[in-house]
C-alpha positions as CSV (number, residue, x, y, z in Angstrom):
1,X,-5.2,41.1,3.9
2,X,-5.9,37.6,4.9
3,X,-6.6,36.1,8.3
4,X,-6.7,32.5,9.6
5,X,-10.1,30.8,9.7
6,X,-9.0,28.2,12.3
7,X,-6.9,28.7,15.5
8,X,-4.9,25.5,14.8
9,X,-4.4,23.1,11.9
10,X,-3.5,19.4,12.0
11,X,-2.3,17.3,9.1
12,X,-2.2,13.6,8.3
13,X,1.3,12.8,6.9
14,X,1.2,10.2,4.1
15,X,-0.8,11.5,1.2
16,X,-1.7,14.8,2.8
17,X,1.3,16.7,3.9
18,X,4.0,14.6,2.1
19,X,3.9,12.4,-1.0
20,X,5.5,9.2,0.5
21,X,4.0,6.8,-2.0
22,X,7.1,6.5,-4.2
23,X,9.3,5.3,-1.3
24,X,6.5,3.0,0.0
25,X,6.1,1.5,-3.5
26,X,9.8,1.1,-3.9
27,X,10.0,-0.9,-0.7
28,X,7.4,-3.3,-2.0
29,X,8.8,-3.5,-5.4
30,X,12.3,-4.4,-4.0
31,X,10.6,-7.4,-2.5
32,X,9.2,-8.4,-5.9
33,X,12.6,-7.8,-7.7
34,X,14.4,-9.8,-5.0
35,X,12.1,-12.7,-6.0
36,X,12.7,-12.2,-9.7
37,X,9.2,-10.9,-10.1
38,X,8.3,-7.7,-12.1
39,X,7.8,-4.5,-10.2
40,X,4.3,-3.0,-10.1
41,X,3.6,0.4,-11.7
42,X,3.0,3.4,-9.4
43,X,-0.6,3.7,-10.6
44,X,-1.3,0.3,-9.0
45,X,0.5,1.1,-5.7
46,X,-0.4,4.7,-5.1
47,X,-4.0,4.4,-4.1
48,X,-3.0,1.9,-1.4
49,X,-0.2,3.9,0.1
50,X,-2.2,5.3,3.0
51,X,-2.7,1.7,4.2
52,X,1.1,1.3,4.6
53,X,2.4,-2.2,4.8
54,X,-1.1,-3.8,4.5
55,X,-1.8,-1.9,1.3
56,X,1.6,-2.5,-0.3
57,X,1.7,-6.2,0.5
58,X,-1.8,-6.7,-0.7
59,X,-0.9,-5.0,-4.0
60,X,2.4,-6.8,-4.4
61,X,1.5,-10.3,-3.3
62,X,-2.3,-10.4,-2.9
63,X,-1.7,-11.3,0.8
64,X,-4.2,-10.0,3.4
65,X,-3.2,-9.0,7.0
66,X,-4.8,-12.2,8.4
67,X,-2.8,-14.5,6.1
68,X,-0.2,-16.5,7.9
69,X,2.4,-15.2,5.4
70,X,1.7,-11.6,6.2
71,X,3.9,-11.0,9.2
72,X,7.1,-12.2,7.5
73,X,6.3,-10.1,4.4
74,X,5.5,-7.1,6.6
75,X,8.8,-7.2,8.4
76,X,10.7,-7.5,5.1
77,X,8.7,-4.6,3.7
78,X,9.3,-2.4,6.8
79,X,13.0,-3.1,6.8
80,X,13.2,-2.1,3.1
81,X,11.3,1.1,3.8
82,X,13.3,2.0,6.9
83,X,16.5,1.8,4.9
84,X,15.2,4.1,2.2
85,X,12.5,6.2,3.8
86,X,13.4,9.6,2.2
87,X,14.7,8.9,-1.3
88,X,11.8,10.2,-3.4
89,X,9.4,11.5,-0.7
90,X,8.8,15.2,-0.7
91,X,6.2,17.7,0.5
92,X,3.3,18.1,-1.8
93,X,3.4,21.1,-4.1
94,X,2.4,24.4,-2.3
95,X,2.7,22.7,1.1
96,X,5.9,24.5,2.1
97,X,4.3,27.8,1.2
98,X,1.2,26.9,3.3
99,X,3.3,26.0,6.3
100,X,5.2,29.2,6.0
101,X,1.9,31.1,5.9
102,X,0.7,29.3,9.0
103,X,4.0,30.1,10.8
104,X,3.8,33.7,9.7
105,X,0.3,34.1,11.1
106,X,1.3,32.2,14.3
107,X,-1.2,29.4,13.7
108,X,-0.2,26.3,15.6
109,X,0.0,23.2,13.5
110,X,0.9,19.6,14.0
111,X,1.1,16.1,12.4
112,X,-1.1,13.2,13.3
113,X,-0.4,10.0,11.4
114,X,-1.0,6.2,11.7
115,X,2.6,5.7,10.7
116,X,4.6,4.2,13.6
117,X,7.0,6.4,15.4
118,X,9.9,4.3,14.2
119,X,9.3,5.8,10.7
120,X,7.5,9.0,11.5
121,X,10.2,10.7,13.5
122,X,13.1,10.0,11.1
123,X,11.0,11.1,8.1
124,X,9.7,14.2,9.7
125,X,13.2,15.1,10.7
126,X,14.6,14.4,7.2
127,X,11.9,16.7,5.8
128,X,13.0,19.4,8.1
129,X,9.7,19.7,9.9
130,X,10.7,18.5,13.4
131,X,12.0,22.0,14.4
132,X,8.7,23.6,13.2
133,X,6.2,21.8,15.3
134,X,6.2,20.0,18.7
135,X,3.0,18.1,17.9
136,X,4.0,14.9,16.1
137,X,1.7,12.0,17.0
138,X,2.2,8.6,15.4
139,X,0.1,5.5,15.2
140,X,1.7,3.9,18.2
141,X,2.1,7.1,20.4
142,X,-1.3,6.4,22.1
143,X,-3.0,3.0,22.6
144,X,-5.3,3.8,19.7
145,X,-4.8,4.8,16.0
146,X,-7.2,6.7,13.8
147,X,-10.1,6.6,13.3
148,X,-10.1,6.8,17.1
149,X,-9.8,10.5,18.1
150,X,-7.1,9.9,20.8
151,X,-4.1,10.7,18.6
152,X,-5.6,13.9,17.5
153,X,-6.7,14.9,21.0
154,X,-3.1,14.3,22.2
155,X,-1.8,16.7,19.5
156,X,-4.4,19.2,20.5
157,X,-3.2,19.0,24.1
158,X,0.5,19.3,23.0
159,X,-0.3,22.6,21.2
160,X,-2.6,23.7,24.1
161,X,-5.4,24.6,21.7
162,X,-9.2,23.8,21.6
163,X,-10.3,21.0,19.2
164,X,-13.5,23.0,18.5
165,X,-11.5,25.8,16.8
166,X,-9.2,23.4,14.9
167,X,-9.3,21.6,11.6
168,X,-7.8,18.2,10.6
169,X,-6.8,17.4,7.0
170,X,-6.4,13.9,5.7
171,X,-6.7,11.8,2.6
172,X,-8.5,8.8,4.1
173,X,-12.0,8.2,5.5
174,X,-10.5,7.4,8.9
175,X,-8.9,10.8,9.0
176,X,-12.3,12.5,8.6
177,X,-13.9,10.1,11.2
178,X,-11.1,10.8,13.7
179,X,-11.3,14.6,13.2
180,X,-15.0,14.6,13.6
181,X,-14.8,12.4,16.7
182,X,-12.3,14.8,18.2
183,X,-14.7,17.7,17.6
184,X,-12.8,19.4,14.8
185,X,-13.8,20.6,11.4
186,X,-12.4,18.3,8.7
187,X,-10.9,18.7,5.2
188,X,-10.8,15.7,2.8
189,X,-7.5,15.8,0.8
190,X,-8.8,14.4,-2.5
191,X,-5.4,14.9,-4.1
192,X,-3.9,12.2,-1.8
193,X,-4.1,8.4,-2.0
194,X,-7.7,8.0,-0.8
195,X,-7.7,4.2,-0.8
196,X,-9.7,2.2,-3.3
197,X,-13.1,2.1,-1.5
198,X,-15.3,5.0,-0.7
199,X,-14.6,8.2,-2.7
200,X,-13.7,11.4,-0.7
201,X,-17.0,13.0,-1.7
202,X,-18.8,10.4,0.5
203,X,-16.8,11.0,3.6
204,X,-18.9,13.9,4.8
205,X,-16.0,16.1,5.5
206,X,-16.7,19.8,6.0
207,X,-14.5,20.7,3.1
208,X,-12.9,18.8,0.2
209,X,-9.9,20.0,-1.8
210,X,-8.6,18.5,-5.1
211,X,-5.2,20.3,-5.2
212,X,-2.9,21.1,-2.2
213,X,-2.9,24.8,-3.2
214,X,-6.6,25.0,-2.6
215,X,-6.0,24.5,1.1
216,X,-5.0,28.1,1.5
217,X,-8.4,29.5,0.5
218,X,-10.0,27.3,3.2
219,X,-7.5,27.9,6.0
220,X,-7.4,31.7,5.4
221,X,-10.1,34.2,4.8
222,X,-9.6,37.2,2.5
């Protein structure tokens, strides 16, 4: 018999709950192809997927967010992504089973992402998750994005739970920082994108998992 270790669970979206990198990379590669430039391999694009437009444009064009060319490239990238937001994206392996287990044990769960609502809500709906949780907080839902704790605290209030008995799971350092700032336990999803800077082992998360299936043994106690 298993029982939940936490009273509520909150997930980052990109690189934690869902593998969105293929569609993000495709949006950037379309820009390259449209310019008669060779597309980049997934291995190059994947680690930067959690950074969204910034990461993809940096990988494809070597253009930083403070470059004058960035805004036009960003709008083109976002337009491409919006038109093909759920072509190859899918939940990570074992994630559907984990969500079913949380539902079965009546553990409230939600999604807190830095992805803007314009993209979050259609994708979450397309993945069939919008009817399963009423806590979906995007990067522009509050005046702040992660690593600020405000988005997580909003999700906590939406589920009417206590942050001190909750856990936040994410594949980026800012996820761990935001979860800690909100007063939660944190899990570093080392199977995700994780950026190209500090490794997950250095994030000082309470737990670290290397495969999505390993989340079950942390979220539930035998």
